[in-house]
FIMAR-188344 format. One record per residue (C-alpha): x, y, z; residue in one letter. Coordinates in pm, 1 decimal. Layout:
<sites>
+----------+----------+----------+---------+
:        x :        y :        z : residuo :
+----------+----------+----------+---------+
:        X :        Y :        Z :       a :
...
+----------+----------+----------+---------+
</sites>
This chain:
<sites>
+----------+----------+----------+---------+
:        x :        y :        z : residuo :
+----------+----------+----------+---------+
:  -1712.0 :   -321.1 :   -228.6 :       m :
:  -1976.3 :    -30.2 :   -373.0 :       k :
:  -1730.2 :    211.5 :   -195.5 :       e :
:  -1408.7 :    211.3 :   -501.4 :       r :
:  -1644.3 :    327.3 :   -713.5 :       w :
:  -1801.9 :    615.8 :   -578.9 :       f :
:  -1615.9 :    886.1 :   -785.2 :       i :
:  -1712.7 :   1239.5 :   -684.3 :       d :
:  -1399.7 :   1449.0 :   -852.3 :       r :
:  -1225.6 :   1463.1 :  -1116.2 :       v :
:  -1043.6 :   1594.1 :  -1409.4 :       r :
:  -1108.9 :   1545.8 :  -1815.6 :       i :
:   -975.0 :   1767.1 :  -2079.8 :       t :
:  -1241.2 :   1799.6 :  -2390.9 :       v :
:  -1172.5 :   1901.1 :  -2740.0 :       e :
:  -1387.3 :   2011.8 :  -2996.8 :       a :
:  -1363.5 :   1941.2 :  -3377.7 :       g :
:  -1147.8 :   2135.1 :  -3589.1 :       k :
:  -1305.9 :   2349.7 :  -3868.8 :       g :
:  -1313.0 :   2193.8 :  -4226.6 :       g :
:  -1095.0 :   2386.6 :  -4467.4 :       d :
:  -1248.9 :   2590.5 :  -4727.7 :       g :
:  -1173.2 :   2495.8 :  -5098.4 :       l :
:   -963.1 :   2597.7 :  -5391.9 :       v :
:  -1205.0 :   2489.2 :  -5747.6 :       h :
:  -1352.1 :   2652.7 :  -6019.8 :       f :
:  -1626.8 :   2544.9 :  -6241.6 :       h :
:  -1594.4 :   2313.4 :  -6505.9 :       r :
:  -1832.3 :   2226.7 :  -6762.2 :       e :
:  -1826.9 :   2126.3 :  -7112.8 :       k :
:  -1875.6 :   2441.9 :  -7329.3 :       y :
:  -1732.1 :   2677.3 :  -7019.4 :       r :
:  -1358.3 :   2599.4 :  -6982.6 :       p :
:  -1284.2 :   2883.9 :  -6767.3 :       r :
:  -1594.1 :   2870.5 :  -6501.3 :       g :
:  -1527.2 :   3093.2 :  -6218.8 :       g :
:  -1429.0 :   2978.0 :  -5860.5 :       p :
:  -1691.0 :   2778.3 :  -5685.2 :       d :
:  -1505.9 :   2611.3 :  -5365.9 :       g :
:  -1746.2 :   2547.4 :  -5044.5 :       g :
:  -1684.9 :   2636.7 :  -4767.0 :       d :
:  -1575.8 :   2362.4 :  -4488.5 :       g :
:  -1844.0 :   2301.3 :  -4215.6 :       g :
:  -1833.5 :   2399.5 :  -3819.9 :       r :
:  -1654.4 :   2154.4 :  -3602.8 :       g :
:  -1814.1 :   1977.7 :  -3343.9 :       g :
:  -1917.2 :   2100.7 :  -3002.7 :       h :
:  -1886.5 :   1968.7 :  -2672.7 :       v :
:  -2159.9 :   1973.9 :  -2384.2 :       y :
:  -2218.1 :   1814.3 :  -2080.7 :       l :
:  -2591.7 :   1652.8 :  -2029.7 :       v :
:  -2765.4 :   1602.6 :  -1718.3 :       g :
:  -2836.2 :   1206.1 :  -1675.3 :       d :
:  -3102.5 :   1086.4 :  -1364.5 :       p :
:  -2969.3 :    774.1 :  -1405.8 :       g :
:  -2599.0 :    833.5 :  -1315.2 :       l :
:  -2444.8 :    882.7 :   -934.3 :       k :
:  -2085.4 :    907.8 :   -951.4 :       t :
:  -1866.2 :   1016.5 :  -1198.2 :       l :
:  -1696.8 :    681.5 :  -1251.2 :       l :
:  -1707.3 :    676.5 :  -1614.4 :       d :
:  -1455.6 :    933.2 :  -1619.2 :       f :
:  -1214.2 :    686.8 :  -1372.2 :       k :
:  -1011.8 :    553.2 :  -1695.4 :       y :
:  -1106.4 :    800.8 :  -1978.6 :       k :
:   -976.1 :   1148.0 :  -1945.1 :       h :
:   -998.4 :   1290.3 :  -2291.4 :       h :
:  -1279.2 :   1345.8 :  -2538.5 :       f :
:  -1312.6 :   1494.3 :  -2865.9 :       k :
:  -1582.0 :   1619.6 :  -3126.2 :       a :
:  -1608.3 :   1537.3 :  -3470.6 :       e :
:  -1420.6 :   1765.3 :  -3728.6 :       d :
:  -1631.3 :   1984.5 :  -3961.5 :       g :
:  -1568.9 :   1838.1 :  -4317.1 :       r :
:  -1368.0 :   2033.0 :  -4619.0 :       p :
:  -1575.0 :   2257.2 :  -4858.7 :       g :
:  -1696.9 :   2083.7 :  -5213.6 :       g :
:  -1748.7 :   2233.0 :  -5533.6 :       p :
:  -2035.0 :   2424.9 :  -5659.8 :       n :
:  -2020.2 :   2636.7 :  -5337.2 :       n :
:  -2126.3 :   2321.1 :  -5114.2 :       r :
:  -2064.3 :   2370.0 :  -4763.4 :       t :
:  -1907.7 :   2113.1 :  -4574.5 :       g :
:  -2089.0 :   1888.9 :  -4312.4 :       r :
:  -2081.0 :   2001.2 :  -3958.4 :       k :
:  -1857.8 :   1812.6 :  -3707.6 :       g :
:  -2118.8 :   1601.1 :  -3477.8 :       r :
:  -2117.9 :   1804.1 :  -3147.5 :       d :
:  -2011.0 :   1568.2 :  -2876.6 :       l :
:  -2257.6 :   1510.9 :  -2547.3 :       l :
:  -2109.7 :   1365.6 :  -2248.9 :       i :
:  -2343.3 :   1252.7 :  -1955.1 :       r :
:  -2313.9 :   1319.2 :  -1626.0 :       v :
:  -2483.2 :   1294.3 :  -1276.2 :       p :
:  -2706.4 :   1560.3 :  -1187.2 :       l :
:  -2566.1 :   1783.6 :   -877.2 :       g :
:  -2217.6 :   1805.9 :  -1104.6 :       t :
:  -2009.0 :   2151.2 :  -1081.4 :       v :
:  -1765.6 :   2207.9 :  -1376.6 :       v :
:  -1457.5 :   2402.9 :  -1310.4 :       y :
:  -1234.1 :   2535.9 :  -1551.2 :       d :
:   -926.9 :   2373.8 :  -1383.6 :       d :
:   -661.4 :   2622.2 :  -1514.3 :       l :
:   -833.5 :   2948.3 :  -1388.8 :       e :
:  -1051.9 :   2758.7 :  -1130.0 :       n :
:  -1339.8 :   2908.4 :  -1180.3 :       r :
:  -1683.5 :   2772.8 :  -1196.9 :       v :
:  -1836.7 :   2733.9 :  -1601.8 :       i :
:  -2189.4 :   2610.1 :  -1463.5 :       g :
:  -2394.3 :   2333.2 :  -1275.2 :       e :
:  -2552.2 :   2053.5 :  -1420.8 :       i :
:  -2913.0 :   2039.0 :  -1205.0 :       l :
:  -3168.5 :   1889.2 :  -1448.3 :       k :
:  -3244.8 :   1594.7 :  -1633.5 :       p :
:  -3149.5 :   1660.7 :  -1993.7 :       g :
:  -2952.8 :   2008.1 :  -1919.3 :       q :
:  -2730.2 :   2118.9 :  -2156.3 :       r :
:  -2376.6 :   2307.4 :  -2063.7 :       l :
:  -2173.5 :   2393.3 :  -2383.6 :       l :
:  -1831.3 :   2340.0 :  -2262.9 :       v :
:  -1538.9 :   2381.5 :  -2565.3 :       a :
:  -1675.2 :   2553.1 :  -2900.1 :       r :
:  -1620.4 :   2414.8 :  -3224.7 :       g :
:  -1345.5 :   2581.3 :  -3491.1 :       g :
:  -1500.9 :   2768.5 :  -3708.8 :       r :
:  -1491.1 :   2655.8 :  -4101.9 :       g :
:  -1301.8 :   2759.0 :  -4352.9 :       g :
:  -1360.4 :   2984.6 :  -4622.5 :       r :
:  -1326.0 :   2872.9 :  -4990.3 :       g :
:  -1244.3 :   3045.4 :  -5287.0 :       n :
:  -1544.4 :   3158.7 :  -5418.4 :       a :
:  -1552.8 :   3394.3 :  -5116.4 :       r :
:  -1272.0 :   3596.8 :  -5184.8 :       f :
:  -1372.7 :   3638.4 :  -5553.6 :       a :
:  -1398.8 :   4024.2 :  -5693.3 :       t :
:  -1441.6 :   4233.9 :  -5971.0 :       p :
:  -1095.1 :   4267.1 :  -5993.0 :       t :
:   -943.0 :   3921.5 :  -5902.0 :       r :
:  -1185.3 :   3675.9 :  -6062.6 :       r :
:   -994.7 :   3351.5 :  -6025.1 :       a :
:   -849.3 :   3393.9 :  -5666.6 :       p :
:   -661.1 :   3012.4 :  -5565.6 :       r :
:   -681.7 :   3096.5 :  -5166.2 :       i :
:   -898.7 :   2950.3 :  -4943.5 :       a :
:   -890.3 :   2953.1 :  -4578.6 :       e :
:   -782.2 :   2635.0 :  -4331.0 :       p :
:  -1062.2 :   2537.5 :  -4099.5 :       g :
:   -976.3 :   2721.8 :  -3743.1 :       e :
:   -893.7 :   2452.6 :  -3433.3 :       p :
:  -1138.3 :   2385.4 :  -3137.7 :       g :
:  -1091.1 :   2497.4 :  -2826.9 :       e :
:   -947.9 :   2291.2 :  -2602.8 :       v :
:  -1034.4 :   2315.5 :  -2204.9 :       r :
:   -928.9 :   2129.1 :  -1893.1 :       h :
:  -1188.8 :   2074.6 :  -1667.9 :       l :
:  -1267.8 :   1934.6 :  -1336.1 :       r :
:  -1570.9 :   1826.2 :  -1193.4 :       l :
:  -1694.1 :   1781.7 :   -851.7 :       e :
:  -1999.4 :   1575.6 :   -765.1 :       l :
:  -2231.5 :   1762.5 :   -502.6 :       k :
:  -2521.6 :   1534.9 :   -462.8 :       l :
:  -2869.0 :   1648.7 :   -477.5 :       l :
:  -3114.1 :   1562.6 :   -186.6 :       a :
:  -3312.7 :   1709.7 :     36.0 :       d :
:  -3227.5 :   1642.0 :    357.9 :       i :
:  -2831.9 :   1532.0 :    460.1 :       g :
:  -2789.0 :   1336.7 :    779.7 :       l :
:  -2494.0 :   1490.0 :    925.0 :       v :
:  -2278.0 :   1348.2 :   1243.4 :       g :
:  -1970.6 :   1194.3 :   1417.5 :       l :
:  -1812.1 :    849.4 :   1315.9 :       p :
:  -2068.5 :    619.6 :   1456.9 :       n :
:  -2393.7 :    798.6 :   1527.1 :       a :
:  -2589.9 :    609.9 :   1356.9 :       g :
:  -2674.4 :    811.3 :   1064.1 :       k :
:  -2694.6 :    477.9 :    802.1 :       s :
:  -2861.3 :    219.3 :   1049.2 :       t :
:  -3112.5 :    542.1 :   1082.0 :       l :
:  -3137.0 :    619.3 :    673.5 :       l :
:  -3168.8 :    213.3 :    667.4 :       r :
:  -3492.7 :    239.1 :    896.3 :       a :
:  -3632.5 :    547.5 :    742.8 :       l :
:  -3599.0 :    449.6 :    376.6 :       t :
:  -3479.1 :     43.0 :    338.7 :       g :
:  -3160.6 :    210.3 :    182.4 :       a :
:  -2881.1 :    -23.8 :    135.1 :       e :
:  -2566.5 :     86.0 :    406.4 :       a :
:  -2304.0 :    -22.1 :    532.5 :       r :
:  -2379.3 :    -54.4 :    921.0 :       v :
:  -2089.8 :   -174.1 :   1194.3 :       a :
:  -1995.9 :    -45.2 :   1577.4 :       d :
:  -1686.0 :     98.1 :   1435.7 :       y :
:  -1605.6 :    417.2 :   1307.4 :       p :
:  -1599.8 :    547.0 :    944.6 :       f :
:  -1815.5 :    222.1 :    843.7 :       t :
:  -2012.7 :    486.9 :    557.2 :       t :
:  -1687.9 :    557.6 :    339.6 :       i :
:  -1907.9 :    762.5 :     62.2 :       t :
:  -2256.1 :    857.6 :     49.3 :       p :
:  -2558.4 :    674.8 :     94.7 :       n :
:  -2894.5 :    785.4 :    -88.6 :       l :
:  -3227.3 :    732.9 :     32.0 :       g :
:  -3570.8 :    798.3 :    -61.4 :       l :
:  -3848.5 :    797.2 :    207.6 :       y :
:  -4209.5 :    822.4 :     48.3 :       q :
:  -4565.5 :    734.9 :     50.1 :       d :
:  -4856.5 :    730.6 :   -179.4 :       e :
:  -4878.3 :   1115.2 :   -152.3 :       t :
:  -4476.0 :   1278.0 :   -109.2 :       w :
:  -4136.7 :   1151.6 :   -103.1 :       r :
:  -3811.6 :   1286.0 :     43.6 :       i :
:  -3496.7 :   1213.7 :    -51.4 :       t :
:  -3183.1 :   1170.8 :    206.1 :       l :
:  -2861.3 :   1103.7 :    176.2 :       v :
:  -2598.1 :    999.0 :    448.5 :       d :
:  -2258.2 :   1237.7 :    454.7 :       i :
:  -1972.0 :    979.4 :    585.6 :       p :
:  -1887.1 :   1096.8 :    919.3 :       g :
:  -1698.9 :   1435.3 :   1015.6 :       l :
:  -1460.6 :   1439.0 :   1264.8 :       i :
:  -1291.6 :   1796.7 :   1402.8 :       e :
:  -1098.2 :   2044.8 :   1163.9 :       d :
:  -1268.4 :   1817.8 :    938.3 :       a :
:  -1294.9 :   2155.5 :    715.4 :       h :
:   -903.0 :   2157.8 :    694.1 :       k :
:   -899.8 :   1826.5 :    489.7 :       g :
:   -854.6 :   1619.4 :    802.0 :       r :
:  -1054.0 :   1287.9 :    802.2 :       g :
:  -1249.7 :   1257.7 :    522.5 :       m :
:  -1293.2 :   1639.0 :    531.6 :       g :
:  -1378.3 :   1823.8 :    237.3 :       v :
:  -1468.7 :   1549.1 :      5.3 :       d :
:  -1770.9 :   1542.9 :    141.4 :       f :
:  -1851.8 :   1847.9 :    366.0 :       l :
:  -1948.1 :   1978.7 :    -17.7 :       r :
:  -2218.2 :   1731.5 :    -63.0 :       h :
:  -2389.0 :   1895.6 :    198.7 :       i :
:  -2425.5 :   2234.5 :     45.0 :       e :
:  -2695.5 :   2145.5 :   -211.3 :       r :
:  -2939.3 :   2002.1 :     70.0 :       t :
:  -3255.6 :   2220.4 :    174.3 :       r :
:  -3211.0 :   2092.5 :    495.5 :       g :
:  -3002.8 :   1871.4 :    760.2 :       l :
:  -3066.2 :   1653.6 :   1062.2 :       v :
:  -2789.9 :   1626.8 :   1306.1 :       f :
:  -2760.4 :   1278.8 :   1433.7 :       v :
:  -2627.7 :   1238.5 :   1775.7 :       l :
:  -2489.9 :    969.8 :   1972.3 :       d :
:  -2687.8 :   1033.0 :   2312.0 :       i :
:  -2420.1 :    790.2 :   2496.7 :       t :
:  -2127.2 :   1003.5 :   2360.8 :       q :
:  -2200.3 :   1348.0 :   2521.0 :       n :
:  -2434.2 :   1490.7 :   2209.1 :       p :
:  -2394.9 :   1881.9 :   2309.9 :       q :
:  -2021.6 :   1848.7 :   2231.5 :       e :
:  -2071.3 :   1659.7 :   1925.3 :       a :
:  -2296.4 :   1885.7 :   1869.7 :       y :
:  -2077.6 :   2186.8 :   1870.7 :       e :
:  -1846.0 :   2020.0 :   1685.0 :       i :
:  -2051.4 :   1940.3 :   1368.4 :       l :
:  -2161.5 :   2318.0 :   1362.6 :       k :
:  -1803.7 :   2450.2 :   1413.9 :       r :
:  -1716.1 :   2238.7 :   1096.2 :       e :
:  -1966.6 :   2355.3 :    908.8 :       m :
:  -1956.1 :   2712.5 :    970.8 :       a :
:  -1587.6 :   2658.8 :    902.1 :       a :
:  -1630.6 :   2565.8 :    580.8 :       y :
:  -1937.0 :   2740.7 :    461.7 :       n :
:  -2144.4 :   3017.1 :    694.8 :       p :
:  -2425.5 :   2947.6 :    511.8 :       a :
:  -2516.6 :   2599.8 :    569.5 :       l :
:  -2582.2 :   2688.6 :    949.1 :       l :
:  -2878.7 :   2885.5 :    783.0 :       e :
:  -3063.5 :   2549.3 :    655.1 :       k :
:  -3384.1 :   2427.6 :    838.1 :       p :
:  -3230.0 :   2162.1 :   1082.0 :       r :
:  -3354.9 :   1890.8 :   1342.1 :       l :
:  -3190.9 :   1702.6 :   1561.7 :       v :
:  -3177.1 :   1373.6 :   1628.9 :       v :
:  -3015.1 :   1202.8 :   1968.3 :       l :
:  -2997.7 :    823.6 :   1833.1 :       n :
:  -2937.7 :    533.1 :   2065.4 :       k :
:  -3169.4 :    569.4 :   2331.0 :       i :
:  -3200.4 :    203.7 :   2381.9 :       d :
:  -2847.6 :    197.3 :   2560.0 :       l :
:  -2965.4 :    465.5 :   2781.5 :       v :
:  -3187.5 :    391.2 :   3081.6 :       e :
:  -3368.3 :    742.2 :   3115.8 :       n :
:  -3346.9 :    906.4 :   2725.7 :       p :
:  -3523.1 :   1246.1 :   2866.4 :       e :
:  -3269.8 :   1291.2 :   3189.0 :       a :
:  -3005.0 :   1324.4 :   2946.1 :       v :
:  -2942.8 :   1685.4 :   2886.9 :       k :
:  -2899.0 :   1866.2 :   2551.3 :       f :
:  -3000.6 :   2223.7 :   2463.6 :       q :
:  -3073.9 :   2310.5 :   2029.5 :       a :
:  -3129.4 :   2695.3 :   1949.9 :       e :
:  -3489.9 :   2772.9 :   2002.3 :       p :
:  -3743.6 :   2652.2 :   1730.1 :       g :
:  -3545.8 :   2344.2 :   1647.2 :       v :
:  -3717.2 :   2029.3 :   1756.4 :       p :
:  -3500.9 :   1816.0 :   1941.7 :       v :
:  -3617.4 :   1351.6 :   1862.5 :       y :
:  -3448.6 :   1090.1 :   2074.7 :       r :
:  -3496.0 :    781.7 :   1865.3 :       v :
:  -3376.5 :    466.9 :   1856.8 :       s :
:  -3292.0 :    372.8 :   1484.4 :       a :
:  -3219.4 :     25.7 :   1618.7 :       l :
:  -3529.1 :    -96.7 :   1767.9 :       t :
:  -3722.4 :    131.4 :   1601.4 :       g :
:  -3882.7 :    342.7 :   1902.1 :       e :
:  -3962.2 :    703.7 :   1860.5 :       g :
:  -3925.7 :    741.8 :   1502.1 :       l :
:  -4301.6 :    711.6 :   1416.9 :       e :
:  -4242.1 :   1117.1 :   1539.9 :       d :
:  -3929.6 :   1183.5 :   1362.0 :       l :
:  -4091.1 :   1018.2 :   1058.1 :       k :
:  -4426.8 :   1303.3 :   1174.5 :       g :
:  -4152.6 :   1604.5 :   1164.9 :       g :
:  -3995.7 :   1513.8 :    813.4 :       l :
:  -4361.9 :   1440.0 :    675.7 :       r :
:  -4461.7 :   1794.6 :    773.9 :       k :
:  -4087.8 :   1968.6 :    600.4 :       w :
:  -4206.0 :   1803.2 :    312.9 :       a :
:  -4531.0 :   1935.8 :    296.2 :       s :
:  -4404.4 :   2281.7 :    340.7 :       a :
:  -4127.9 :   2257.9 :     56.0 :       l :
:  -4438.9 :   2104.2 :   -150.6 :       r :
:  -4666.3 :   2408.3 :    -97.5 :       e :
:  -4380.4 :   2662.9 :    -66.6 :       n :
:  -4029.2 :   2563.4 :   -273.4 :       p :
:  -3891.8 :   2879.3 :   -212.0 :       e :
:  -3874.5 :   2835.3 :    222.2 :       t :
:  -3624.0 :   3071.6 :    361.4 :       s :
:  -3329.7 :   2844.9 :    459.6 :       p :
:  -3333.3 :   3021.2 :    816.2 :       g :
:  -3677.7 :   2779.0 :    874.2 :       t :
:  -3666.0 :   2550.8 :   1102.0 :       s :
:  -3826.7 :   2255.9 :   1090.4 :       l :
:  -4125.5 :   2163.0 :   1354.4 :       s :
:  -4250.4 :   1868.9 :   1498.7 :       s :
:  -4585.5 :   1986.9 :   1622.8 :       s :
+----------+----------+----------+---------+
</sites>
C-alpha cells in the first residue's frame, strides 16, 4: 500500500568534507640543491547542499539512509600546487521541504523552487603549505597546517506539500471522493473513517489554467494536540493558498465546520485568514438539501454537491475557475479574500 511510503518528516546528519592538509616540501632541481619551500595549500572540503527536485513527492529516500558526507579536499602538492577541492554533495529533496537545525530547533531555510539550493554544511578550509610560512628570517620553514574539519549538522526535514487548495474535513466527509471527481486523482475511498491516511495530490485543469489540490487526511477534535493524525497533517494546510471545507451534510455540518475552524485556529490562527469556500457533500443522501440549515461567514460561498453522483459539481468547478483566474491576475491576492461563486 502506498500509504506506508509517504514519509514527510525525517532526521539526517550531514557532514561537509575536511580540508586537505598543507604540504611541507622544498624545491629541488639539479643545479639548485637548496631551493626554497614550495609546499602547496590543501583544497577546500566539499560543501553539502539540499536541492529542490519537483519529481519527488515524499522524503522516502531518507528512510534508510541518514548520514551524508561530502568529499574531502586533497592535500597540497609540490611547486606550490593547491590541492583539488572536494566535490560538493547535492542532496535532492521535494519542493516544500522545511529544514531545521535539529539541535537548536530553528529553521535554516525552505526549499520552494525547482533547482533551489540551500547550503547546510560548509566544507573545511584547506591547510596552508610551508611556502606560506617563509619569511626573510625563516627561509626554510618545516611547518604546514592540517586541513580544517568540515561542518557537521543534525537536520530535521519536514515536508509541507505545495498546493493551491487544501481540502479539509472530518473523517469520512468525502474529501477523497471529491478530489477524485474533480481531478481523477487515485485516492482510496471507502465508507469508514480514516480511509485516507496520507495526503493525496490532484491536478484540476483545462487548456488555459490549472489548480493543484491536496486532500488532507481527516481532522478530529483536539487534532492540534496530536490526537488522531494531529499536527502530522495540519502543517500541510499551511502552504495552500485557499481552503475548501468539505462537510457531510448528513452529519450536522454546522458543528463540523466549527470543530474544523477551532482546530486550525489552535494550530495556527493564520490558517483562518486564507480564502475559503464550503462544500456540503453527500446531498444524494438527503431528500431536500436546501432545507439543511448551515451558516457560513459573510462572503464565504457554500456549494451543495454530491461528489459521488456529480450533482452540483459544475457550479463548484465554476467557483474554482474564478479563484484560479484571480490568482493568475493577482498572485499576491490577500489571504483574507473570500472565494466567490458569482
